[in-house]
N, CA, C and O of each residue as an XYZ file, in Angstrom:
740
protein
N      14.408     13.551     12.686
C      14.525     12.118     12.901
C      15.555     11.566     11.919
O      15.532     11.859     10.724
N      16.452     10.764     12.465
C      17.466     10.146     11.623
C      16.824      9.002     10.850
O      16.247      8.089     11.441
N      16.929      9.058      9.511
C      16.232      8.080      8.679
C      16.898      6.710      8.700
O      16.215      5.694      8.571
N      18.216      6.662      8.859
C      18.911      5.389      8.713
C      19.490      4.874     10.024
O      20.604      4.351     10.045
N      18.747      5.015     11.112
C      19.182      4.363     12.340
C      18.799      2.885     12.266
O      18.063      2.474     11.368
N      19.297      2.094     13.205
C      19.073      0.640     13.150
C      17.592      0.287     13.138
O      17.166     -0.614     12.415
N      16.821      0.993     13.934
C      15.392      0.716     14.022
C      14.703      0.942     12.676
O      13.939      0.094     12.215
N      14.975      2.081     12.053
C      14.338      2.390     10.771
C      14.799      1.463      9.659
O      14.018      1.119      8.772
N      16.069      1.056      9.700
C      16.567      0.109      8.697
C      15.836     -1.223      8.837
O      15.498     -1.852      7.834
N      15.590     -1.656     10.070
C      14.836     -2.893     10.297
C      13.405     -2.758      9.777
O      12.886     -3.669      9.132
N      12.778     -1.628     10.057
C      11.413     -1.393      9.579
C      11.381     -1.367      8.052
O      10.534     -2.012      7.435
N      12.309     -0.617      7.442
C      12.352     -0.541      5.975
C      12.598     -1.916      5.365
O      11.979     -2.273      4.362
N      13.495     -2.683      5.965
C      13.783     -4.032      5.454
C      12.544     -4.912      5.524
O      12.264     -5.673      4.597
N      11.803     -4.810      6.619
C      10.572     -5.599      6.767
C       9.537     -5.201      5.721
O       8.872     -6.059      5.142
N       9.402     -3.899      5.481
C       8.433     -3.426      4.487
C       8.843     -3.833      3.071
O       7.992     -4.192      2.257
N      10.138     -3.779      2.778
C      10.627     -4.226      1.465
C      10.352     -5.715      1.295
O       9.892     -6.148      0.239
N      10.635     -6.503      2.338
C      10.360     -7.943      2.281
C       8.881     -8.191      2.005
O       8.538     -9.006      1.148
N       7.997     -7.488      2.731
C       6.555     -7.671      2.528
C       6.140     -7.264      1.114
O       5.256     -7.886      0.524
N       6.767     -6.232      0.575
C       6.409     -5.824     -0.784
C       6.798     -6.915     -1.782
O       6.001     -7.271     -2.651
N       8.011     -7.445     -1.665
C       8.426     -8.523     -2.569
C       7.572     -9.770     -2.366
O       7.238    -10.462     -3.327
N       7.221    -10.056     -1.114
C       6.477    -11.269     -0.779
C       5.040    -11.233     -1.279
O       4.484    -12.269     -1.643
N       4.429    -10.037     -1.298
C       2.999     -9.957     -1.622
C       2.691     -9.285     -2.953
O       1.543     -9.332     -3.394
N       3.641     -8.676     -3.597
C       3.353     -7.839     -4.769
C       2.892     -8.632     -5.990
O       2.313     -8.046     -6.904
N       3.123     -9.916     -6.036
C       2.816    -10.697     -7.229
C       1.352    -10.822     -7.569
O       1.013    -11.002     -8.739
N       0.462    -10.734     -6.583
C      -0.957    -10.934     -6.852
C      -1.778     -9.960     -6.024
O      -1.486     -9.725     -4.851
N      -2.800     -9.400     -6.642
C      -3.678     -8.500     -5.903
C      -4.699     -9.273     -5.071
O      -5.341     -8.706     -4.187
N      -4.847    -10.561     -5.353
C      -5.873    -11.355     -4.689
C      -5.263    -12.610     -4.081
O      -4.165    -13.024     -4.453
N      -5.978    -13.201     -3.152
C      -5.561    -14.449     -2.528
C      -5.712    -15.584     -3.537
O      -6.778    -15.773     -4.122
N      -4.633    -16.331     -3.730
C      -4.679    -17.518     -4.587
C      -4.040    -18.658     -3.809
O      -3.583    -18.472     -2.681
N      -4.010    -19.834     -4.415
C      -3.362    -20.960     -3.740
C      -1.847    -20.787     -3.692
O      -1.166    -21.516     -2.971
N      -1.308    -19.826     -4.457
C       0.138    -19.620     -4.515
C       0.607    -18.318     -3.875
O       1.807    -18.146     -3.663
N      -0.285    -17.415     -3.569
C       0.155    -16.124     -3.039
C      -0.893    -15.516     -2.118
O      -2.079    -15.840     -2.178
N      -0.405    -14.619     -1.262
C      -1.319    -13.858     -0.418
C      -1.556    -12.505     -1.098
O      -0.759    -12.097     -1.943
N      -2.634    -11.807     -0.743
C      -2.969    -10.558     -1.436
C      -1.900     -9.473     -1.267
O      -1.161     -9.446     -0.283
N      -1.847     -8.609     -2.232
C      -0.918     -7.484     -2.251
C      -1.101     -6.632     -0.994
O      -2.222     -6.260     -0.646
N      -0.001     -6.329     -0.322
C      -0.042     -5.518      0.899
C       0.482     -4.107      0.661
O       0.773     -3.394      1.621
N       0.607     -3.692     -0.588
C       1.231     -2.400     -0.891
C       0.524     -1.222     -0.234
O       1.188     -0.304      0.249
N      -0.797     -1.223     -0.203
C      -1.501     -0.099      0.415
C      -1.121      0.033      1.882
O      -0.829      1.131      2.355
N      -1.123     -1.069      2.592
C      -0.791     -1.038      4.016
C       0.698     -0.768      4.214
O       1.087     -0.162      5.213
N       1.525     -1.207      3.286
C       2.960     -0.895      3.371
C       3.163      0.619      3.306
O       3.963      1.168      4.064
N       2.449      1.296      2.411
C       2.578      2.753      2.330
C       1.963      3.425      3.552
O       2.458      4.464      3.988
N       0.902      2.862      4.114
C       0.349      3.379      5.358
C       1.389      3.245      6.472
O       1.592      4.180      7.247
N       2.048      2.087      6.553
C       3.090      1.866      7.568
C       4.246      2.834      7.384
O       4.809      3.328      8.360
N       4.595      3.099      6.157
C       5.674      4.045      5.881
C       5.318      5.421      6.446
O       6.150      6.061      7.089
N       4.094      5.876      6.212
C       3.647      7.155      6.761
C       3.542      7.132      8.273
O       3.776      8.148      8.928
N       3.198      5.997      8.826
C       3.040      5.846     10.271
C       4.380      5.760     10.987
O       4.561      6.376     12.036
N       5.313      5.008     10.436
C       6.553      4.704     11.146
C       7.746      5.551     10.712
O       8.563      5.939     11.548
N       7.857      5.839      9.424
C       8.991      6.627      8.905
C       8.443      7.592      7.848
O       8.640      7.364      6.654
N       7.766      8.656      8.262
C       7.096      9.539      7.296
C       8.067     10.424      6.518
O       8.231     11.604      6.829
N       8.698      9.852      5.523
C       9.649     10.579      4.678
C       9.170     10.511      3.229
O       8.937      9.428      2.693
N       9.029     11.670      2.608
C       8.587     11.691      1.214
C       9.651     11.063      0.319
O       9.327     10.495     -0.724
N      10.913     11.162      0.719
C      11.987     10.507     -0.030
C      11.789      8.993     -0.016
O      11.919      8.337     -1.049
N      11.475      8.442      1.155
C      11.222      7.000      1.233
C       9.963      6.618      0.474
O       9.891      5.534     -0.106
N       8.966      7.501      0.472
C       7.773      7.239     -0.331
C       8.180      7.042     -1.792
O       7.736      6.096     -2.443
N       9.019      7.931     -2.297
C       9.471      7.832     -3.698
C      10.271      6.556     -3.931
O      10.100      5.891     -4.953
N      11.142      6.214     -2.988
C      11.944      4.992     -3.119
C      11.034      3.766     -3.159
O      11.237      2.870     -3.979
N      10.040      3.720     -2.286
C       9.138      2.569     -2.251
C       8.247      2.526     -3.488
O       7.919      1.442     -3.969
N       7.848      3.690     -4.014
C       7.072      3.674     -5.251
C       7.916      3.136     -6.400
O       7.437      2.341     -7.208
N       9.165      3.567     -6.472
C      10.064      3.061     -7.522
C      10.256      1.560     -7.364
O      10.268      0.831     -8.356
N      10.406      1.092     -6.132
C      10.536     -0.347     -5.889
C       9.305     -1.092     -6.399
O       9.432     -2.122     -7.061
N       8.115     -0.576     -6.093
C       6.880     -1.214     -6.568
C       6.845     -1.244     -8.093
O       6.463     -2.253     -8.686
N       7.243     -0.144     -8.729
C       7.248     -0.086    -10.196
C       8.258     -1.068    -10.780
O       7.974     -1.726    -11.781
N       9.430     -1.171    -10.166
C      10.444     -2.121    -10.648
C       9.919     -3.550    -10.536
O      10.106     -4.355    -11.448
N       9.267     -3.863     -9.425
C       8.690     -5.205     -9.256
C       7.633     -5.455    -10.330
O       7.634     -6.506    -10.971
N       6.734     -4.494    -10.525
C       5.649     -4.669    -11.498
C       6.162     -4.772    -12.928
O       5.778     -5.679    -13.667
N       7.020     -3.852    -13.313
C       7.516     -3.876    -14.690
C       8.446     -5.061    -14.914
O       8.480     -5.624    -16.008
N       9.204     -5.445    -13.885
C      10.041     -6.643    -13.992
C       9.200     -7.894    -14.137
O       9.513     -8.766    -14.947
N       8.128     -7.988    -13.354
C       7.218     -9.134    -13.467
C       6.558     -9.164    -14.834
O       6.413    -10.226    -15.438
N       6.155     -7.991    -15.321
C       5.537     -7.905    -16.642
C       6.487     -8.289    -17.760
O       6.064     -8.822    -18.785
N       7.763     -8.020    -17.565
C       8.766     -8.387    -18.560
C       8.885     -9.906    -18.669
O       9.030    -10.448    -19.764
N       8.822    -10.588    -17.524
C       8.992    -12.041    -17.518
C       7.695    -12.806    -17.765
O       7.729    -13.958    -18.199
N       6.558    -12.180    -17.496
C       5.265    -12.832    -17.694
C       4.292    -11.800    -18.267
O       3.816    -10.925    -17.544
N       4.001    -11.902    -19.557
C       3.151    -10.916    -20.230
C       1.764    -10.792    -19.619
O       1.153     -9.727    -19.709
N       1.252    -11.844    -19.005
C      -0.077    -11.745    -18.399
C      -0.074    -10.754    -17.234
O      -1.110    -10.168    -16.918
N       1.077    -10.564    -16.595
C       1.178     -9.607    -15.491
C       1.346     -8.172    -15.985
O       1.263     -7.229    -15.198
N       1.580     -8.007    -17.277
C       1.789     -6.673    -17.847
C       0.484     -6.009    -18.279
O       0.507     -4.873    -18.752
N      -0.648     -6.689    -18.127
C      -1.927     -6.168    -18.606
C      -2.251     -4.799    -18.006
O      -2.791     -3.939    -18.702
N      -1.936     -4.584    -16.751
C      -2.276     -3.326    -16.077
C      -1.199     -2.255    -16.225
O      -1.367     -1.141    -15.727
N      -0.110     -2.572    -16.893
C       0.985     -1.607    -17.029
C       0.711     -0.689    -18.212
O       1.274     -0.845    -19.296
N      -0.166      0.268    -17.968
C      -0.594      1.226    -18.986
C      -0.337      2.630    -18.448
O       0.255      2.795    -17.381
N      -0.779      3.630    -19.183
C      -0.662      5.006    -18.686
C      -1.444      5.200    -17.386
O      -1.132      6.094    -16.600
N      -2.445      4.375    -17.164
C      -3.209      4.443    -15.925
C      -2.421      4.009    -14.704
O      -2.836      4.269    -13.575
N      -1.287      3.348    -14.914
C      -0.445      2.878    -13.800
C      -0.023      4.029    -12.895
O       0.109      3.863    -11.683
N       0.187      5.199    -13.498
C       0.680      6.334    -12.724
C      -0.365      6.861    -11.750
O      -0.054      7.705    -10.910
N      -1.587      6.382    -11.850
C      -2.596      6.694    -10.842
C      -2.271      6.082     -9.496
O      -2.884      6.424     -8.485
N      -1.294      5.164     -9.482
C      -0.883      4.588     -8.199
C      -0.156      5.599     -7.318
O      -0.109      5.431     -6.099
N       0.408      6.640     -7.914
C       1.087      7.653     -7.089
C       0.094      8.305     -6.123
O       0.336      8.280     -4.917
N      -1.025      8.893     -6.606
C      -1.973      9.453     -5.633
C      -2.641      8.374     -4.777
O      -3.021      8.636     -3.636
N      -2.784      7.174     -5.319
C      -3.362      6.071     -4.545
C      -2.511      5.793     -3.316
O      -3.028      5.712     -2.202
N      -1.214      5.648     -3.518
C      -0.310      5.359     -2.403
C      -0.117      6.575     -1.502
O       0.110      6.425     -0.301
N      -0.207      7.783     -2.074
C      -0.115      8.983     -1.236
C      -1.268      9.059     -0.240
O      -1.078      9.492      0.896
N      -2.455      8.642     -0.659
C      -3.599      8.612      0.260
C      -3.265      7.753      1.478
O      -3.521      8.150      2.615
N      -2.695      6.585      1.235
C      -2.366      5.682      2.340
C      -1.217      6.240      3.182
O      -1.249      6.160      4.410
N      -0.215      6.799      2.529
C       0.939      7.379      3.217
C       0.484      8.489      4.166
O       0.890      8.518      5.328
N      -0.358      9.404      3.673
C      -0.816     10.506      4.511
C      -1.784     10.034      5.591
O      -1.857     10.642      6.659
N      -2.519      8.973      5.332
C      -3.345      8.385      6.394
C      -2.446      7.880      7.518
O      -2.756      8.069      8.695
N      -1.336      7.240      7.162
C      -0.370      6.802      8.172
C       0.177      7.966      8.971
O       0.332      7.865     10.188
N       0.475      9.084      8.295
C       0.974     10.271      8.999
C      -0.082     10.827      9.957
O       0.248     11.265     11.059
N      -1.336     10.810      9.540
C      -2.418     11.285     10.413
C      -2.517     10.400     11.646
O      -2.622     10.895     12.768
N      -2.483      9.094     11.433
C      -2.582      8.150     12.549
C      -1.419      8.354     13.514
O      -1.603      8.279     14.729
N      -0.235      8.609     12.989
C       0.962      8.801     13.815
C       0.795      9.984     14.772
O       1.296      9.951     15.896
N       0.096     11.017     14.332
C      -0.017     12.243     15.117
C      -1.083     12.199     16.205
O      -1.200     13.141     16.989
N      -1.854     11.131     16.266
C      -2.933     11.059     17.247
C      -2.936      9.694     17.914
O      -2.520      8.698     17.322
N      -3.406      9.661     19.142
C      -3.599      8.390     19.832
C      -4.982      7.879     19.430
O      -5.992      8.247     20.031
N      -5.010      7.035     18.419
C      -6.271      6.621     17.810
C      -6.681      5.239     18.313
O      -5.882      4.303     18.326
N      -7.916      5.134     18.716
C      -8.473      3.841     19.131
C      -8.800      3.011     17.891
O      -8.848      3.525     16.773
N      -9.021      1.716     18.114
C      -9.193      0.800     16.986
C     -10.357      1.188     16.086
O     -10.229      1.125     14.863
N     -11.487      1.587     16.657
C     -12.638      1.898     15.803
C     -12.343      3.076     14.870
O     -12.771      3.064     13.716
N     -11.626      4.083     15.347
C     -11.252      5.215     14.490
C     -10.208      4.771     13.468
O     -10.278      5.152     12.300
N      -9.240      3.968     13.907
C      -8.225      3.431     12.999
C      -8.898      2.644     11.878
O      -8.577      2.819     10.703
N      -9.832      1.780     12.253
C     -10.536      0.945     11.280
C     -11.278      1.811     10.263
O     -11.232      1.537      9.064
N     -11.959      2.850     10.737
C     -12.682      3.756      9.835
C     -11.700      4.479      8.911
O     -11.960      4.614      7.716
N     -10.570      4.945      9.461
C      -9.575      5.622      8.622
C      -9.022      4.695      7.546
O      -8.857      5.106      6.398
N      -8.735      3.450      7.908
C      -8.233      2.492      6.921
C      -9.322      2.176      5.898
O      -9.037      2.073      4.705
N     -10.561      2.024      6.350
C     -11.675      1.762      5.435
C     -11.836      2.914      4.439
O     -11.915      2.685      3.232
N     -11.885      4.139      4.940
C     -12.096      5.304      4.073
C     -10.910      5.504      3.132
O     -11.101      5.748      1.941
N      -9.685      5.402      3.655
C      -8.513      5.619      2.792
C      -8.373      4.509      1.757
O      -7.976      4.776      0.622
N      -8.689      3.272      2.124
C      -8.633      2.170      1.159
C      -9.708      2.342      0.090
O      -9.465      2.062     -1.084
N     -10.882      2.798      0.484
C     -11.952      3.055     -0.486
C     -11.550      4.178     -1.442
O     -11.752      4.069     -2.651
N     -10.987      5.246     -0.903
C     -10.522      6.344     -1.748
C      -9.396      5.872     -2.669
O      -9.356      6.242     -3.842
N      -8.488      5.059     -2.141
C      -7.403      4.498     -2.958
C      -7.977      3.640     -4.085
O      -7.492      3.693     -5.216
N      -9.006      2.852     -3.779
C      -9.651      2.023     -4.801
C     -10.258      2.888     -5.903
O     -10.084      2.608     -7.089
N     -10.965      3.934     -5.506
C     -11.600      4.819     -6.488
C     -10.541      5.465     -7.378
O     -10.705      5.526     -8.596
N      -9.460      5.945     -6.775
C      -8.400      6.596     -7.557
C      -7.746      5.602     -8.508
O      -7.623      5.873     -9.703
N      -7.326      4.452     -7.982
C      -6.589      3.505     -8.831
C      -7.478      2.914     -9.921
O      -7.040      2.757    -11.061
N      -8.709      2.590     -9.584
C      -9.618      2.013    -10.575
C      -9.966      3.031    -11.657
O      -9.955      2.709    -12.846
N     -10.274      4.250    -11.245
C     -10.677      5.262    -12.228
C      -9.528      5.717    -13.102
O      -9.724      5.952    -14.295
N      -8.339      5.848    -12.546
C      -7.214      6.226    -13.407
C      -6.916      5.113    -14.398
O      -6.520      5.380    -15.532
N      -7.104      3.865    -13.980
C      -6.908      2.756    -14.914
C      -7.946      2.811    -16.036
O      -7.596      2.729    -17.213
N      -9.225      2.948    -15.668
C     -10.279      2.985    -16.690
C     -10.149      4.201    -17.602
O     -10.406      4.104    -18.801
N      -9.754      5.336    -17.048
C      -9.709      6.560    -17.848
C      -8.456      6.665    -18.716
O      -8.518      7.252    -19.797
N      -7.320      6.114    -18.277
C      -6.062      6.360    -18.977
C      -5.410      5.127    -19.591
O      -4.344      5.242    -20.196
N      -6.012      3.965    -19.456
C      -5.367      2.757    -19.980
C      -5.599      2.553    -21.476
O      -4.920      1.734    -22.096
N      -6.533      3.274    -22.058
C      -6.905      3.110    -23.475
C      -7.500      1.738    -23.766
O      -7.551      1.328    -24.926
N      -7.939      1.040    -22.768
C      -8.583     -0.261    -22.961
C     -10.114     -0.139    -22.967
O     -10.817     -1.096    -23.290
N     -10.618      1.039    -22.608
C     -12.061      1.222    -22.457
C     -12.548      2.468    -23.184
O     -13.534      3.079    -22.771
N     -11.875      2.846    -24.249
C     -12.232      4.078    -24.939
C     -11.743      5.260    -24.124
O     -10.654      5.217    -23.551
N     -12.529      6.298    -24.070
C     -12.185      7.486    -23.277
C     -13.349      7.830    -22.359
O     -14.050      8.815    -22.590
N     -13.561      7.032    -21.325
C     -14.709      7.300    -20.457
C     -14.497      8.558    -19.616
O     -13.368      8.925    -19.289
N     -15.590      9.196    -19.281
C     -15.520     10.331    -18.365
C     -15.326      9.790    -16.949
O     -15.440      8.587    -16.712
N     -15.037     10.680    -16.029
C     -14.888     10.267    -14.635
C     -16.163      9.592    -14.139
O     -16.103      8.554    -13.480
N     -17.306     10.173    -14.453
C     -18.575      9.629    -13.966
C     -18.907      8.281    -14.596
O     -19.564      7.448    -13.971
N     -18.459      8.064    -15.822
C     -18.645      6.755    -16.452
C     -17.691      5.741    -15.842
O     -18.079      4.609    -15.550
N     -16.440      6.152    -15.649
C     -15.442      5.209    -15.135
C     -15.716      4.805    -13.694
O     -15.370      3.695    -13.288
N     -16.332      5.687    -12.917
C     -16.586      5.373    -11.507
C     -17.635      4.266    -11.352
O     -17.781      3.694    -10.272
N     -18.356      3.970    -12.419
C     -19.358      2.910    -12.368
C     -18.753      1.525    -12.551
O     -19.429      0.521    -12.325
N     -17.494      1.460    -12.955
C     -16.866      0.178    -13.270
C     -15.915     -0.279    -12.166
O     -15.383      0.532    -11.407
N     -15.719     -1.566    -12.095
C     -14.719     -2.146    -11.210
C     -15.173     -2.453     -9.806
O     -14.405     -3.016     -9.026
N     -16.403     -2.103     -9.452
C     -16.856     -2.302     -8.076
C     -16.938     -3.776     -7.700
O     -16.943     -4.107     -6.515
N     -17.003     -4.663     -8.682
C     -17.017     -6.093     -8.367
C     -15.687     -6.530     -7.744
O     -15.631     -7.562     -7.075
N     -14.611     -5.751     -7.957
C     -13.307     -6.065     -7.360
C     -13.128     -5.456     -5.967
O     -12.173     -5.783     -5.263
N     -14.036     -4.582     -5.575
C     -13.868     -3.851     -4.322
C     -13.751     -4.747     -3.086
O     -12.849     -4.521     -2.279
N     -14.610     -5.750     -2.893
C     -14.446     -6.590     -1.692
C     -13.075     -7.266     -1.617
O     -12.478     -7.335     -0.542
N     -12.574     -7.764     -2.748
C     -11.263     -8.424     -2.756
C     -10.132     -7.417     -2.551
O      -9.026     -7.799     -2.169
N     -10.395     -6.154     -2.799
C      -9.426     -5.076     -2.591
C      -9.467     -4.617     -1.138
O      -8.427     -4.364     -0.530
N     -10.662     -4.512     -0.591
C     -10.864     -3.949      0.743
C     -10.527     -4.925      1.865
O      -9.790     -4.575      2.786
N     -11.051     -6.127      1.800
C     -10.952     -7.067      2.926
C      -9.511     -7.377      3.315
O      -9.190     -7.302      4.501
N      -8.622     -7.721      2.377
C      -7.234     -7.979      2.799
C      -6.581     -6.758      3.446
O      -5.798     -6.895      4.385
N      -6.903     -5.565      2.945
C      -6.305     -4.366      3.525
C      -6.839     -4.078      4.920
O      -6.104     -3.572      5.768
N      -8.097     -4.390      5.170
C      -8.621     -4.252      6.529
C      -7.965     -5.268      7.465
O      -7.671     -4.955      8.619
N      -7.740     -6.478      6.967
C      -7.056     -7.493      7.784
C      -5.612     -7.090      8.052
O      -5.157     -7.137      9.195
N      -4.887     -6.693      7.008
C      -3.510     -6.224      7.193
C      -3.480     -5.025      8.145
O      -2.615     -4.939      9.017
N      -4.419     -4.112      7.973
C      -4.490     -2.941      8.845
C      -4.723     -3.322     10.290
O      -4.139     -2.718     11.191
N      -5.570     -4.317     10.529
C      -5.820     -4.784     11.898
C      -4.551     -5.366     12.515
O      -4.277     -5.163     13.698
N      -3.788     -6.083     11.712
C      -2.512     -6.638     12.195
C      -1.545     -5.503     12.532
O      -0.890     -5.533     13.573
N      -1.457     -4.511     11.658
C      -0.572     -3.365     11.901
C      -0.986     -2.645     13.177
O      -0.134     -2.294     13.993
N      -2.280     -2.420     13.355
C      -2.757     -1.733     14.557
C      -2.367     -2.514     15.808
O      -1.885     -1.936     16.782
N      -2.574     -3.817     15.778
C      -2.240     -4.654     16.933
C      -0.752     -4.574     17.246
O      -0.370     -4.382     18.400
N       0.085     -4.719     16.232
C       1.532     -4.653     16.446
C       1.955     -3.273     16.934
O       2.820     -3.154     17.802
N       1.352     -2.248     16.384
C       1.684     -0.877     16.782
C       1.280     -0.631     18.233
O       2.020     -0.005     18.992
N       0.115     -1.121     18.611
C      -0.344     -0.947     19.988
C       0.485     -1.766     20.975
O       0.662     -1.362     22.124
N       0.986     -2.902     20.534
C       1.851     -3.702     21.406
C       3.220     -3.048     21.572
O       4.054     -3.507     22.352
N       3.430     -1.978     20.831
C       4.654     -1.199     20.914
C       5.880     -2.034     20.574
O       6.924     -1.910     21.213
N       5.744     -2.881     19.568
C       6.861     -3.723     19.156
C       8.027     -2.902     18.634
O       9.169     -3.360     18.639
N       7.740     -1.699     18.188
C       8.829     -0.844     17.703
C       9.847     -0.617     18.821
O      11.051     -0.756     18.602
N       9.371     -0.270     20.014
C      10.291     -0.053     21.137
C      10.969     -1.345     21.555
O      12.130     -1.333     21.965
N      10.258     -2.461     21.455
C      10.873     -3.748     21.765
C      12.040     -4.017     20.823
O      13.115     -4.429     21.260
N      11.825     -3.782     19.527
C      12.893     -4.013     18.552
C      14.062     -3.060     18.770
O      15.216     -3.442     18.571
N      13.775     -1.808     19.182
C      14.857     -0.863     19.458
C      15.727     -1.407     20.583
O      16.954     -1.408     20.479
N      15.097     -1.867     21.652
C      15.859     -2.429     22.773
C      16.618     -3.676     22.341
O      17.763     -3.881     22.745
N      15.986     -4.506     21.524
C      16.634     -5.726     21.033
C      17.857     -5.395     20.182
O      18.909     -6.019     20.321
N      17.710     -4.416     19.305
C      18.809     -4.026     18.422
C      19.943     -3.395     19.227
O      21.117     -3.647     18.954
N      19.591     -2.575     20.218
C      20.619     -1.919     21.020
C      21.432     -2.931     21.821
O      22.611     -2.701     22.091
N      20.819     -4.040     22.201
C      21.553     -5.088     22.915
C      22.476     -5.854     21.986
O      23.460     -6.439     22.438
N      22.172     -5.858     20.690
C      22.979     -6.636     19.730
C      24.326     -6.003     19.486
O      25.123     -6.528     18.709
């Protein structure tokens, strides 16, 4: 598959826009919508499954985070050694997208896959933060897994909503519509 055809460039541009648009806050506030990074990596695996693009998008996320932390110290609180736990976190979503791409999956199976992968992503990201950030001593895995669950609903619900939107758009086959639209341009 050619990575830089017009269709893929449009998809990549849309995903980059969504990352910049949502990356500022993990939760819904009066000024921002929740972070869509998990679903962006799922879309990457679903639409353009390239490990090179995975690396590019991870670097983009890191540049956004570290750049934001540079300008606003309150946003730098999570930028610790535990930050690198986001690599396996995003890989879970990326590979879930690749799995979905290979099968004709109905909504209930899609929903379960997004639920399970988002839950696994939460466990990985939360535990790597607790274990490697040096903000909580040196907890064991079993100790760290007991913490952070109060954030789980705010982590899960937006990703299920974003996932439902992605499923709907994917089923409407908008990708082929955009290909035809671009080819006419």
